[in-house]
Backbone as JSON, one array per atom type, in Angstrom:
{
  "sequence": "XXXXXXXXXXXXXXXXXXXXXXXXXXXXXXXXXXXXXXXXXXXXXXXXXXXXXXXXXXXXXXXXXXXXXXXXXXXXXXXXXXXXXXXXXXXXXXXXXXXXXXXXXXXXXXXXXXXXXXXXXXXXXXXXXXXXXXXXXXXXXXXXXXXXXXXXXXXXXXXXXXXXXXXXXXXXXXXXXX",
  "N": [[0.74, -0.87, -0.26], [0.48, 2.46, -0.82], [0.72, 5.92, -1.01], [0.38, 9.17, 0.29], [0.68, 9.59, 2.8], [1.82, 6.93, 3.42], [3.91, 7.85, 2.46], [5.11, 9.81, 3.99], [5.47, 9.04, 6.52], [7.4, 6.8, 5.73], [9.43, 8.77, 5.35], [9.69, 9.81, 7.93], [10.36, 7.71, 9.4], [13.16, 7.02, 7.94], [14.33, 9.4, 8.61], [14.86, 9.26, 11.23], [15.92, 6.75, 11.73], [18.33, 7.2, 10.92], [19.73, 9.08, 12.85], [20.08, 9.24, 16.17], [17.95, 9.97, 18.94], [18.39, 12.71, 20.87], [16.97, 12.77, 23.23], [15.87, 11.08, 26.01], [13.8, 8.23, 26.84], [12.23, 8.08, 28.69], [12.57, 11.52, 29.87], [10.52, 11.8, 27.63], [8.67, 11.14, 28.19], [7.73, 12.18, 29.91], [7.18, 14.68, 29.03], [5.54, 14.1, 27.55], [3.3, 13.46, 29.11], [2.17, 16.03, 29.59], [0.88, 16.46, 27.15], [-2.87, 16.67, 27.38], [-5.56, 14.32, 26.59], [-8.46, 12.82, 25.05], [-9.91, 10.31, 26.7], [-10.04, 7.2, 25.15], [-11.7, 3.64, 24.56], [-9.8, 1.29, 22.25], [-11.55, -1.23, 20.28], [-11.99, -4.09, 19.38], [-12.91, -7.11, 17.74], [-12.2, -10.95, 16.86], [-12.03, -14.17, 16.11], [-14.9, -15.12, 16.88], [-14.69, -13.47, 19.84], [-14.36, -10.42, 21.67], [-12.06, -7.91, 22.55], [-10.34, -5.06, 23.7], [-8.87, -2.38, 24.86], [-7.5, 0.65, 26.7], [-6.59, 3.83, 25.45], [-5.23, 6.83, 24.5], [-3.97, 7.86, 22.14], [-5.04, 8.22, 19.6], [-5.91, 9.77, 16.54], [-6.85, 12.38, 14.06], [-7.16, 11.91, 10.87], [-7.85, 13.07, 8.13], [-10.53, 14.76, 6.55], [-11.44, 14.33, 4.32], [-11.12, 11.39, 2.42], [-13.07, 10.8, 5.57], [-10.56, 10.04, 8.08], [-8.79, 8.07, 10.68], [-5.99, 7.57, 12.71], [-4.7, 5.27, 14.52], [-1.91, 4.35, 17.21], [-1.0, 1.5, 18.65], [0.56, -0.49, 20.68], [3.37, -2.95, 19.89], [3.21, -5.35, 21.67], [0.91, -4.9, 22.79], [-1.89, -7.03, 24.38], [-4.54, -6.91, 22.38], [-3.9, -6.04, 19.92], [-2.82, -7.98, 17.74], [-5.43, -8.89, 17.04], [-6.65, -6.83, 16.11], [-5.0, -6.25, 13.84], [-5.9, -8.78, 12.3], [-8.55, -8.93, 11.57], [-8.94, -6.19, 10.22], [-10.58, -4.48, 11.11], [-11.82, -1.65, 13.5], [-12.62, -0.1, 16.64], [-13.29, 3.22, 17.76], [-13.83, 4.18, 20.83], [-15.24, 6.89, 22.46], [-14.74, 7.88, 25.75], [-16.96, 9.02, 27.74], [-16.96, 11.62, 30.39], [-17.91, 10.47, 32.94], [-16.99, 7.42, 32.91], [-15.09, 6.56, 33.67], [-14.52, 4.55, 34.95], [-14.77, 2.47, 33.22], [-12.54, 3.2, 31.84], [-10.31, 2.65, 33.33], [-10.63, -0.25, 33.87], [-10.49, -1.38, 30.8], [-8.11, -0.7, 30.92], [-6.59, -2.69, 32.73], [-5.89, -6.16, 33.16], [-7.34, -8.4, 32.54], [-9.44, -11.45, 31.22], [-12.15, -11.37, 28.68], [-13.28, -8.93, 28.73], [-15.23, -7.59, 27.9], [-17.56, -8.95, 28.98], [-18.97, -7.74, 31.57], [-19.21, -4.87, 30.53], [-21.7, -2.88, 29.04], [-22.5, -2.86, 25.91], [-23.07, -2.74, 22.13], [-22.81, -3.95, 19.08], [-21.43, -3.06, 15.81], [-21.89, -2.39, 12.66], [-19.34, -3.35, 11.74], [-18.84, -5.03, 12.8], [-17.55, -4.9, 15.47], [-17.51, -4.31, 18.86], [-19.72, -1.54, 20.53], [-19.17, 1.08, 22.86], [-21.69, 1.44, 25.34], [-23.18, 4.41, 26.28], [-20.96, 6.14, 25.89], [-19.58, 9.0, 24.77], [-18.81, 9.34, 22.28], [-17.97, 7.45, 19.07], [-16.12, 5.85, 16.46], [-16.23, 3.92, 14.08], [-14.02, 1.87, 12.08], [-12.42, 0.61, 8.98], [-9.63, -0.98, 8.56], [-6.76, 0.76, 6.47], [-4.38, 1.08, 6.46], [-1.37, -0.01, 7.52], [1.5, 0.52, 9.29], [4.81, 0.52, 10.34], [6.29, 1.53, 12.86], [9.22, 1.82, 15.15], [7.98, 0.28, 18.56], [5.43, 0.37, 17.9], [2.45, -0.41, 16.23], [0.97, 1.97, 13.74], [-1.97, 2.01, 12.89], [-4.38, 2.84, 10.2], [-7.21, 3.95, 9.75], [-10.06, 4.41, 7.43], [-13.3, 5.62, 8.51], [-16.17, 4.39, 8.61], [-18.28, 4.51, 9.68], [-20.2, 6.16, 12.49], [-20.75, 7.79, 15.53], [-22.26, 10.29, 17.62], [-22.83, 11.17, 21.19], [-24.63, 13.26, 23.27], [-22.65, 14.22, 25.6], [-19.9, 15.28, 27.71], [-16.45, 14.62, 27.03], [-14.19, 12.05, 28.49], [-11.04, 13.03, 30.01], [-7.51, 12.91, 29.98], [-4.55, 13.53, 31.73], [-1.05, 14.14, 32.73], [-1.19, 11.83, 34.17], [-3.93, 11.29, 35.06], [-6.86, 11.13, 35.32], [-9.65, 13.55, 34.33], [-11.97, 16.07, 34.17], [-13.9, 18.02, 31.5], [-15.05, 20.15, 32.42], [-15.79, 22.77, 32.8], [-14.94, 24.03, 30.59]],
  "CA": [[-0.43, 0.12, 0.08], [1.13, 3.49, -0.73], [-0.52, 6.92, -0.72], [1.0, 10.71, 0.65], [0.41, 8.97, 4.41], [3.15, 6.25, 4.15], [5.86, 8.08, 1.89], [5.03, 11.2, 5.06], [5.74, 7.95, 7.37], [8.64, 6.27, 5.36], [10.47, 9.76, 5.38], [10.06, 10.16, 9.12], [11.16, 6.63, 9.83], [14.55, 7.23, 7.84], [14.98, 10.29, 9.83], [14.44, 8.36, 12.64], [16.99, 5.65, 11.85], [19.44, 7.84, 10.16], [19.63, 10.22, 13.79], [19.45, 8.76, 17.61], [17.83, 10.76, 19.56], [19.16, 13.31, 22.36], [15.8, 12.9, 24.09], [15.72, 9.61, 26.3], [13.08, 7.94, 27.06], [11.85, 8.83, 30.7], [12.06, 12.33, 29.46], [10.1, 12.5, 26.7], [6.94, 10.52, 28.41], [7.22, 13.23, 31.21], [6.94, 16.28, 28.78], [3.85, 13.76, 26.38], [1.86, 13.5, 30.11], [2.0, 17.11, 29.56], [-0.61, 16.42, 26.61], [-4.16, 15.94, 27.63], [-6.16, 13.62, 25.33], [-9.63, 12.34, 25.02], [-9.54, 9.51, 26.95], [-10.63, 6.45, 24.54], [-11.17, 2.39, 24.46], [-9.85, 1.23, 21.39], [-12.03, -2.55, 20.41], [-11.94, -4.98, 17.73], [-13.66, -8.66, 17.36], [-11.84, -11.65, 16.69], [-13.21, -15.27, 16.0], [-16.19, -14.42, 18.05], [-13.97, -13.17, 21.09], [-14.11, -9.17, 21.59], [-11.13, -7.47, 22.73], [-9.92, -3.68, 23.88], [-7.72, -1.7, 25.62], [-7.47, 1.76, 27.18], [-6.35, 4.68, 24.98], [-5.36, 7.67, 24.14], [-2.99, 7.78, 21.2], [-5.74, 8.4, 18.09], [-5.37, 11.37, 16.09], [-7.63, 12.47, 13.23], [-5.92, 12.68, 9.65], [-8.54, 14.16, 7.12], [-12.15, 14.66, 6.92], [-12.22, 13.61, 2.91], [-12.77, 11.04, 3.56], [-12.55, 10.61, 7.01], [-9.64, 9.02, 7.98], [-7.87, 8.24, 11.38], [-4.78, 6.51, 13.5], [-4.3, 4.58, 16.33], [-1.08, 3.85, 17.61], [-0.72, 0.29, 19.46], [2.0, -0.99, 21.02], [2.94, -4.52, 19.59], [3.43, -6.06, 22.68], [-0.68, -5.36, 23.32], [-2.77, -8.41, 23.87], [-5.22, -6.7, 21.39], [-2.7, -5.19, 18.73], [-2.67, -8.89, 16.68], [-6.82, -9.09, 16.45], [-7.13, -5.78, 15.26], [-4.59, -6.75, 12.28], [-6.62, -9.88, 11.55], [-10.01, -8.08, 11.69], [-8.23, -4.54, 10.12], [-11.46, -3.04, 11.64], [-11.68, -1.32, 14.95], [-13.7, 1.25, 16.77], [-12.59, 3.93, 18.67], [-14.96, 4.61, 21.72], [-14.58, 7.89, 22.57], [-15.44, 7.76, 26.7], [-17.34, 9.83, 28.39], [-16.59, 12.0, 31.65], [-18.67, 9.49, 33.81], [-16.88, 6.17, 32.48], [-13.23, 6.5, 34.45], [-14.43, 3.16, 35.81], [-14.45, 1.73, 31.68], [-11.46, 3.4, 31.66], [-9.48, 1.64, 34.0], [-11.29, -1.7, 33.18], [-10.02, -1.73, 29.74], [-6.13, -0.48, 31.12], [-6.72, -3.69, 33.09], [-5.13, -7.69, 31.8], [-8.24, -9.22, 32.4], [-9.79, -12.18, 30.3], [-13.92, -11.43, 28.89], [-13.41, -8.07, 29.49], [-16.99, -6.83, 27.39], [-18.34, -9.81, 29.9], [-19.56, -6.94, 32.41], [-19.67, -4.17, 30.06], [-22.89, -2.69, 28.46], [-21.68, -2.61, 24.53], [-23.74, -3.38, 21.2], [-22.24, -4.49, 18.12], [-21.48, -2.12, 15.39], [-21.63, -2.7, 11.47], [-18.27, -3.59, 11.05], [-19.06, -6.56, 13.77], [-16.86, -4.51, 16.82], [-18.19, -3.6, 20.04], [-19.62, -0.45, 20.71], [-19.95, 0.86, 24.46], [-23.01, 2.25, 25.55], [-23.14, 5.83, 27.23], [-19.66, 6.72, 25.66], [-19.26, 10.55, 24.08], [-18.82, 9.31, 20.59], [-17.58, 5.97, 18.54], [-16.11, 6.08, 14.94], [-16.16, 2.38, 13.35], [-13.12, 1.85, 11.21], [-11.82, -0.21, 8.31], [-7.92, -0.69, 8.25], [-6.57, 1.03, 5.48], [-3.07, 0.76, 5.82], [-0.65, -0.06, 9.01], [2.54, 1.39, 9.45], [5.25, -0.55, 11.81], [7.65, 2.36, 13.88], [9.51, 1.3, 16.58], [7.66, -0.48, 19.48], [4.04, 0.47, 17.81], [2.19, 0.04, 14.55], [-0.15, 2.99, 13.49], [-3.33, 1.62, 11.99], [-4.5, 4.16, 9.33], [-8.68, 3.18, 9.67], [-11.49, 4.98, 6.54], [-14.14, 5.84, 9.2], [-17.09, 3.67, 7.95], [-19.67, 4.79, 11.02], [-20.04, 6.95, 13.95], [-22.22, 8.29, 16.6], [-22.14, 11.05, 18.82], [-24.34, 11.41, 22.18], [-24.5, 14.86, 24.21], [-21.75, 14.1, 26.93], [-18.71, 15.63, 27.39], [-15.41, 13.08, 27.19], [-13.28, 11.89, 29.59], [-9.56, 13.65, 29.84], [-6.51, 12.03, 30.65], [-3.91, 14.4, 31.41], [-0.17, 14.12, 33.7], [-1.32, 10.27, 34.64], [-4.71, 11.8, 36.01], [-8.39, 11.53, 35.06], [-9.83, 14.62, 34.33], [-13.17, 16.53, 33.29], [-13.38, 19.15, 30.65], [-16.74, 20.8, 32.69], [-15.26, 24.2, 33.14], [-14.93, 24.66, 29.32]],
  "C": [[1.03, 1.35, 0.12], [0.53, 4.41, 0.05], [1.03, 8.08, -0.08], [1.33, 10.25, 2.17], [1.84, 8.34, 4.69], [4.1, 6.85, 3.45], [5.58, 9.19, 3.01], [5.88, 9.82, 6.38], [6.86, 7.43, 7.55], [9.44, 7.37, 5.64], [10.72, 9.74, 6.78], [10.8, 9.06, 9.59], [12.93, 6.37, 9.43], [15.29, 7.97, 8.49], [15.46, 9.66, 10.89], [15.71, 7.76, 13.12], [18.36, 6.24, 11.81], [20.2, 8.99, 11.92], [19.14, 9.81, 15.21], [19.02, 9.9, 17.82], [17.85, 11.17, 20.95], [18.03, 13.56, 23.3], [15.76, 11.85, 24.42], [14.47, 9.42, 26.38], [11.86, 8.23, 28.13], [11.57, 10.51, 30.02], [11.45, 12.89, 28.54], [8.67, 11.84, 27.24], [6.82, 11.27, 29.6], [6.64, 14.61, 30.52], [5.44, 15.33, 27.73], [2.93, 13.59, 27.89], [1.36, 14.78, 29.8], [0.54, 17.59, 28.32], [-1.7, 15.98, 27.06], [-4.67, 15.35, 26.17], [-7.56, 13.33, 26.07], [-9.0, 10.66, 25.4], [-10.64, 8.37, 25.85], [-10.5, 4.61, 24.67], [-11.38, 2.15, 22.92], [-10.53, -0.38, 21.38], [-11.97, -2.56, 19.1], [-12.95, -6.24, 18.59], [-12.43, -9.76, 16.43], [-12.23, -13.53, 16.65], [-13.88, -15.4, 17.21], [-15.6, -14.2, 19.4], [-13.98, -11.28, 20.43], [-12.64, -8.74, 22.72], [-11.15, -5.63, 22.77], [-9.21, -3.16, 24.71], [-8.06, -0.03, 25.37], [-6.17, 3.25, 26.32], [-6.05, 6.23, 24.46], [-4.22, 8.82, 22.78], [-3.67, 7.75, 20.13], [-5.64, 10.19, 17.81], [-6.22, 11.23, 14.49], [-6.35, 12.75, 12.09], [-6.42, 13.24, 8.65], [-9.53, 13.43, 7.32], [-12.26, 14.22, 5.39], [-10.94, 12.88, 2.31], [-11.87, 10.8, 4.31], [-11.92, 9.3, 7.58], [-9.03, 9.37, 9.78], [-6.69, 7.26, 11.67], [-5.07, 6.34, 14.27], [-3.0, 4.31, 16.02], [-1.12, 2.73, 18.5], [0.35, -0.29, 19.29], [1.64, -2.95, 20.19], [2.48, -5.76, 20.41], [2.03, -6.58, 23.36], [-1.57, -6.69, 23.34], [-3.75, -8.1, 22.54], [-4.74, -6.07, 19.44], [-3.13, -7.04, 17.57], [-4.72, -9.22, 16.14], [-7.13, -8.0, 15.72], [-6.74, -5.7, 13.67], [-5.01, -7.81, 11.75], [-7.66, -9.56, 11.57], [-9.73, -7.37, 10.5], [-9.81, -4.19, 9.79], [-11.04, -2.92, 13.23], [-12.47, -0.28, 15.55], [-13.26, 1.94, 17.73], [-14.01, 4.71, 19.64], [-14.88, 5.77, 22.71], [-15.4, 7.86, 24.23], [-15.64, 8.52, 27.15], [-17.02, 9.82, 29.61], [-17.26, 11.15, 32.7], [-18.26, 7.61, 33.52], [-15.37, 5.89, 32.96], [-13.42, 4.87, 34.67], [-14.14, 2.28, 34.42], [-13.4, 1.81, 31.69], [-10.1, 2.33, 32.2], [-9.4, 0.11, 33.81], [-10.48, -1.65, 32.53], [-8.0, -1.54, 29.9], [-5.68, -1.49, 31.8], [-6.42, -5.44, 32.26], [-6.51, -8.51, 31.74], [-8.85, -10.02, 31.25], [-11.42, -11.48, 30.03], [-13.64, -9.99, 29.23], [-14.67, -7.52, 29.33], [-17.98, -7.79, 28.13], [-19.32, -8.52, 30.67], [-19.5, -5.11, 31.63], [-20.37, -3.52, 28.88], [-22.23, -2.15, 26.87], [-23.29, -3.0, 23.74], [-22.7, -3.77, 20.0], [-22.18, -3.91, 17.05], [-21.44, -2.99, 13.62], [-20.28, -3.59, 10.9], [-17.84, -4.61, 12.03], [-18.26, -6.21, 15.13], [-17.39, -3.82, 17.82], [-17.58, -1.84, 19.85], [-20.22, 0.32, 22.02], [-20.75, 1.64, 24.65], [-22.43, 3.04, 26.13], [-21.4, 6.46, 26.79], [-19.83, 8.24, 24.87], [-19.64, 10.47, 22.54], [-18.09, 8.15, 20.63], [-17.34, 6.61, 17.28], [-15.6, 4.11, 14.84], [-14.62, 2.91, 12.39], [-12.72, 0.5, 10.47], [-9.81, 0.21, 8.61], [-7.88, -0.25, 7.13], [-4.95, 0.71, 4.95], [-1.96, 0.7, 6.97], [0.68, -0.08, 8.52], [3.57, 1.08, 10.85], [6.35, 0.94, 12.05], [7.61, 2.37, 15.25], [8.83, 0.19, 17.49], [6.02, -0.55, 18.96], [4.2, 0.45, 16.03], [0.69, 0.84, 14.59], [-1.0, 2.11, 12.53], [-4.08, 2.98, 11.53], [-5.76, 3.3, 9.16], [-9.53, 4.44, 8.7], [-12.66, 4.81, 8.02], [-15.42, 5.5, 8.12], [-18.28, 4.11, 8.88], [-19.57, 5.49, 12.05], [-21.2, 7.46, 14.4], [-21.76, 9.16, 17.69], [-23.57, 11.54, 19.77], [-23.91, 12.82, 23.07], [-23.71, 14.91, 25.4], [-20.59, 14.46, 26.92], [-17.6, 14.39, 28.04], [-14.43, 13.15, 28.33], [-11.92, 12.11, 29.27], [-8.89, 12.91, 30.06], [-5.37, 13.43, 30.36], [-2.26, 13.93, 32.66], [-0.67, 12.57, 34.53], [-2.92, 10.07, 35.36], [-5.95, 11.49, 34.95], [-8.82, 12.76, 34.95], [-11.36, 14.84, 33.61], [-12.68, 18.15, 32.7], [-14.58, 19.71, 31.05], [-16.53, 22.39, 32.7], [-14.75, 24.81, 31.63], [-16.02, 25.25, 28.53]]
}
């Protein structure tokens, strides 16, 4: 697969390999903790089982066609299931769903057994009560460092009139003051 996104990522990858970073991983993590983000649960299905994990590494790519990307650590247990399914949902959690964020940050099996959800058009779970969701078809997979960027074309969406849950400096927060 090619395209402008893939070309840009290849250029970045080549530049990173050519010059080692002057910033160590801990310093980088410290700075990135200052970047507030919506809390999401990335979900998928594989062979009849449902999978998900809590994430903030979600980015809009373009509106025409509607495209987003997610960054998934290759060691995350949901990674191979997204890879095989070729589809995922981004569930943007509402400000009252901190318990769901913590639930999907854990390592327990059968995570969806205790979380109310529906199954979307792509066969992936959509968390009930989320502020919004996007259903995506994987268009490109790009390997960078320890992660895979899954670039997905949005094939379905939904929005509820709820404020999103925010994550900043290793703490959950609300946007109620905005």
